[in-house]
C-alpha positions in Angstrom: 42.0 2.0 79.0 38.6 0.4 79.8 35.6 0.2 77.5 32.0 -0.5 78.4 30.1 -2.3 75.7 26.5 -3.6 75.6 25.5 -7.3 75.5 24.5 -6.8 71.8 27.9 -5.4 70.9 29.5 -8.3 72.6 27.3 -10.8 70.8 28.2 -9.1 67.5 31.9 -9.4 68.3 31.4 -13.1 69.1 29.6 -13.5 65.8 26.1 -14.2 67.1 24.7 -11.1 65.2 26.1 -9.1 62.3 25.1 -5.7 61.0 23.1 -7.3 58.2 20.8 -8.9 60.8 20.1 -5.4 62.2 19.2 -4.1 58.7 17.0 -7.1 58.2 15.1 -6.4 61.4 14.7 -2.8 60.5 13.3 -3.6 57.0 11.0 -6.1 58.6 9.7 -3.7 61.2 9.3 -0.7 58.9 5.6 -1.3 57.9 4.4 -1.7 61.5 3.5 1.3 63.6 3.7 -0.4 67.0 5.9 -3.0 68.6 2.9 -5.2 69.4 1.9 -5.4 65.7 5.5 -6.3 64.8 5.6 -8.9 67.5 2.3 -10.6 66.4 3.5 -10.8 62.8 7.1 -11.9 63.4 7.5 -13.1 67.0 10.9 -14.8 66.5 12.4 -11.7 64.8 10.8 -9.4 67.4 12.4 -11.3 70.3 15.8 -11.6 68.5 15.8 -7.8 67.9 14.7 -7.2 71.5 17.5 -9.5 72.8 20.0 -7.7 70.6 18.9 -4.4 72.3 18.1 -2.7 69.0 14.3 -2.8 69.0 13.9 0.9 70.1 16.7 1.9 67.7 15.0 0.3 64.7 12.5 3.1 64.1 10.2 5.6 65.8 7.5 3.5 67.2 4.0 4.9 67.8 3.3 5.6 71.4 -0.5 5.6 71.1 -1.0 2.6 73.3 1.0 4.1 76.1 -0.8 7.4 75.9 -4.2 5.6 76.2 -3.0 3.8 79.3 -1.8 7.0 80.9 -5.1 8.6 80.2 -6.9 6.0 82.2 -4.6 6.2 85.2 -6.4 9.2 86.7 -9.9 7.8 86.1 -9.6 5.1 88.7 -10.9 7.3 91.5 -14.0 8.4 89.5 -15.8 5.0 89.9 
């Protein structure tokens, strides 16, 4: 039987991360609405959470920045 696991799961197995780290990142990210705000307040924790592959799983992040960029995409031809 073969199993496919993510790099984060492998790192957890090898002891680089443990489930308490993930809970710590989640509690740290909770007050922030966007990833950019979280990154500017806690850059080290942001990159560790991103490396662990759990950044998108931590919470429902606001997508307002992405929606604004998509709104400008069609306006390039107007100028």
